[in-house]
N, C-alpha and C positions, 0 to 999 in steps of 0.2 A: 847235630849240636843238641845237648840236653834242653837248652832253652832257646825257644824261637818266639820273637814277638812280632805283632802286626798292629798298626793303628787303623781302626775304622772310625770315620767321623760319623757320628749320630747326633741328631737334632733333639737332644734330651732336655735341654734347658737354654735359656738365652745366652749362656756362656758357652754353648757349644762343646759339651763335654766329649772327649774321645774315648771310645771304648777301646780298651787294650787287651790283647789275648797273649798268654805267655805259656809255652809249653814246658811243663815240669815234671819229669818222670812220665808216669802213665796218665796224668791228667793235664787239662788245659784250664789255667787259672785266668780269672776275670778281673778287670779293673776299669775304673774310669779316671782319665786325666783331664783336669780342668786347668788351663793355662791363663795366668794373668798376664796383663799388658805391662811391657816395660818394667820388668822386674829383675833385680840382682839377687834378690832373696833365695835361700835354699828351697828345693822343691820338698814338700811335706808329704810323706808316706804315711796314710791313715790306716789304722787296723782297728776294725769293729770289735764289739764285745761278744759274749757267749753266743753261739749259734745264730749270730746275726748275718749281715751281709752289707755290701757297698751301697746299696740302693735305699737303706734305711733312712728315715727322716733326719735324724741328727747328722749323718755323714753328708748327704747331699747338701744339707743346709750350711754345714760347716765349710764344704768345698766352695760354695758360692760366697760365703762371707769372706774366706781367706783370699779369694780371687779379687774381691772388691778392695782388699787391703794389700794387693800386690804380691800375693803368695800363691804360686801354683801348688797343685797338689795331685797325688796319685792315690785314690781310694781302692783297695783291693777287697775282694771275698776270699776268706780262707776256704779251702776245697773241701776239708773233711773227707778227702778221698772221692770225691764225686767230680766227674769231668764236667766243666763249664757250669758250676753250681751257682744257682740263682735262688733269690728269696730265702727264707729262714730254713734252717737245716731240718730235714725230715726226720723227726723222732722215730717214726715207724721203719725207717731204712736200716738195714744192719750197719752197726758202727765199727769200722775197723781203723779209723783215724787215731793217731797218737798225739798227745799233748804236744810234743816236740816238732810234730809236722809243721806247726804254725812257725816255728823258728826258721825252719828250711824255707818256707814260702817267703816269709819277710826278707830274708837274705837274698833269695831269688830276685826279688822286686828291687832290692837295693843294687844288685848287680845289673839289672835291666836299666835302671835310672843311670847308672855310670856309663853303661854302653850308649845310652841316649845323649851323654854329655852333661847330665845333672849329677855332679859329683858331691860328696859331702851332704848328704840329705839330712832333713829334720824328720825324725820319727814322732808320730803322735798315736797314741793308743788309748781306747775308751774301754773302762771296766776290766774284763778279763784280758781284752786286748792290750790294756795298759801293763798288766803283768807280763804278757808275752813280749810286747816291746822292751819292757825294762830288762827282761832276761836276755834278749838279743843285744841290747844296747850294752849290757854289762860285759860282754865278750869282745867289743868292737872299739877301735880308735879311730874311725873314718867318720863320725857323725858330726854335724855341727850343733845340734841339740836335741834334746828329748823332751816331749810334752805328754804327760800323763794325765787323762781326764777321768776323775772318778776311778782311779785304778784299783783293781781287786787287792784284797789285802791277805795276810796270813789268816786272820780271823774269818774272813769271808770264805776261804777254802775249808776251813775247819767246818763252818756251817754247812757247806755243800756236802762233806763227808757224814755229818750228822744226819742228814737226810736218809742215809741208809739204817741208822739206828744200830742195834746189835748185830745186824746181818753183815756189816761192812767186813768183819773178820773172816766170816764164812766165805764171802764171796771172794775175798783176796786169797784166801788158801785154796779154793777152786781154781782160781786164775793162775797161781803159781804152779799148780800140778798139772796144768793142761798144756797143750802145745800152743805156741804164740797165736797161731791162726784159728785155734778152736772157737766156735761160736758159743757163748754162754747166754742163758737168760738172767738178766740182772734186774733188780728192783728199781735201780736208778742209774743214769749216766749223764752227767751234767744236770740238765733240766728235764731230760726224757725219762718218763716213767716207764716200767716194765719194759725195758729196752732189751735188744738182742746185740750183744757187742763181743768183739774177740777178746780173747784173754789178755793180749797184748795192749788192746785199748783200755781195757779196765786197769791194768796195772799202771799204765803211763799216767792216768788222771788220779789214782787213788793210792797207789803204793809209795812208800817213802814219806818224809817230813812235808807237812804242809807248807806252801810258799805263797807269797804275794809279791806285788811290786816293792813293798817296803822292804824286802829281804835284799832285793837286787839294787836298790837306788843308790846305796853307798859305793857300789862297784862301777858305776857308770862315769866313764871319763869326761864325757861331753857335759855341757851345762844342762841341768834339768829344771823343768817347770812342772809342778804339780798343781792341777786345778781341780778344786773340790766343790760339791754343790752343797749349800748350807742345809737344805732340807732333803738329803740324800737318805731315803728310808732303806735303801738296798744296802748301803755301807755306812751305817750310823757311826761305825768306830774310825772312819776314815781320819778326821781331824787329829784324833789321839795318836793314830799310827804315823802321819805324815808330817804334822807340825814339829816335832821334836827333831826331824832330820834337817831342818833348814841349816843352811851353812853358806859358804862362799860360792859354791857351785850348784846348790839346789835351794829353789825358792818355792814357796807354797802360797797359793792364792785361794780364796774362798768366794765363790760367786753367791751373793746374797740372794735368798729366796728361790734359787734353783734346785731342782730335783735331780735325780740320777742321770735323767736324759738330755738335760740342758736345752729343752725345746723352746720354742718362740724366741722372744728376745734375748733369752739366757744364752743362746749361742752365740749372738753378736758380742755379748759381755765376754765369752770365753775367747771368741775370735780377737777382741780388743787386746786381751791379755797376752795371746800368742803373738800378735803384732808387735806389741812392746817389747816382748821376749826376743823375736827375731831382729828388732831394732838394735838391741843391745848386742846380740851376735854380730850383726853387721859392723857395729862400731869397733868391736874387738878385732874382727877380720880385717878392718881398713887399716888398724895399726900394724898388722903383720903382712900388708899387701907387698908383693914382690915388685921391685922397680924395674920394669922391662923398658921404660922410656930411655934409661941411660945405657942400655945395652949396646955392646960393641957389635954392630951387624955385620961388619966385614969379617970379624973373627967367627961370628955364627955362620956366615956363608961358607967360610973355610972348613969348620967342622962338620957342616952338613953334607959335604962331600962324601963322608964317610957312611952317613945315614941313607943317602939316596940309592945306593946299590940295591938296598932291600925295600925301603919305603917308597914305592913307586905307584903312579895311577894305573889301576887295573880294573877291568869289569870282572874279575873273579872276586866273588864275595869272601872266599876263603883265604885270599892273599894277604900278605902283610899290609896293613893300611897305609895309605898316603899321609903326610903330615902337613902338607900346603894348605894354608888357610884356617887351620885349627886355631882356636884361642891359645894365647901364649900361656895363660894359666893352666889349661888342660894339659899341654905338653910338659910344662914345667913339673906339675905336680904328679904326672904319670912317671916322669923320670925319677923322682923322689920315691915314689911308691916302689918302683923296680929296685932302686938302690937299697931300700930298706927291707925288701922281700915281701912287702904288702902284696903287690903283684907278682905272681909267679911265672916266671920266664927266665931260664938260665941264661939265654944269650943277652937279652935286655938287661939282666941283672948285672953281667959283667960290664956291658957298656955304661950303664948309669953309674955303676960304682967308681968308673974310671974318670968321671966328669966331676970337676970342682964346681962351686956355686956360680962364679963367673961364666963357666962354659955351659951350664944349664940354662942360665938366662939368656945367654947369647943366641944358643940354638933354639930355644923357644920363641924368641923375638923374631929371628930370622924366618922361621917357617911360618909364623902367624901372618908375616907380611906378604907371603908368596900367594899367587892366585891359585886356587883349587881346580 
C-alpha cells in the first residue's frame, strides 16, 4: 500500500502526544496526534508555515490549547522530499520539493484520519501553510471547516519573488530550458539564500501568477475562519486582503497585540476563536444529524444478509472490513460517499446507489449494534 501508518506513544507532553508515521511515496511523513477527552468535535489537521515543522512552539502550544478545549489535533511536518524530516528545513540541502507536494501530503493525512475513523476534519494552516491549506480546501467538499492563521497573501508571494530582484526572469528562463531534475544554483528559494534547487522546484514556486490564501478562499465550500494578528509585521497587508472577504461562510477575527507567531497567551486567544468556530460547526451538524433511533432494525438485519457475505471478521488486513460495531454515522456516510462517487469502489458504488435513505439508516443502525 502507498500509505501505511503506525502510532507510537511518546511522552512528549502531559497530554501524551502520539507520534504518527505515514509512508507516502518514497518518504516517511511525521506527525503528532494529541487526543482530547470526551469530544465529538472534528479532529484538526494542522499545517505549519514556511520551512517549519510540527514541533515549533506555536504548533505544540496550539495542540495543547485545543485539547484543553475538547478538540483533538494532528500536526504534521511537510517532508520537502526528506525522509522522516525533523526540525527546520535545511537550506544547505538540495531542494527537489515542489510547492504542490504540500497539497498531496495534506491530502494523505486527511485520508489517514478517515481510515482511523476521524472523518470530515477541520483544517488549520499557519502562514504559508494557510495558503496551502486554502488551496487544498478549495478543491474538496468533505471538510467540516477551515481555519487560516495569518495566512500568506498574494502580496506576500510577490514580496518573496522580489527578493530575486532582476535575476528572477533569468533564473526562470534557465529553469524552463533545463530538464526538470537538473540542479541549478539560484540566489534564493523561499527563505534559503544561495540555494541549490532542481529546475522543477524553482518553477513550482516562482513560475506563473502569484497566489495567496486570499485567492483560494472564495472557492472553499466549508465554513472558513481567518485569524489575523494585529501586529503582524510579516503580513501587514493581511487585514486589507481578508476583511473584505467576510460573508456568510467566511469570518475574519483579529487578535489584538498578537504578532505573526501568536506566541504566549495569544495562542490561547486564537484557540478560543477556534473553539467558538467549532461550536458553531457542531450546532449546524446537530441540525442535520441522522435519526438512527427510529431505524427499523429488523429491516436492517434483513438487508445485512447481503452485506455479510463479503464483510466478515478476518485476520487478513487486506480483506473486506467487517462492519459489526462500527459507528452508525461512519457506515451511513460511507454509503453516501460510495453512492456519490466520493469514495471510489465500483462494487460498493452499485450497492450504495441501490439503497434509499431508509435502507441506509436501517443498515447503519443494525451493524452499529452488533458486537465486533
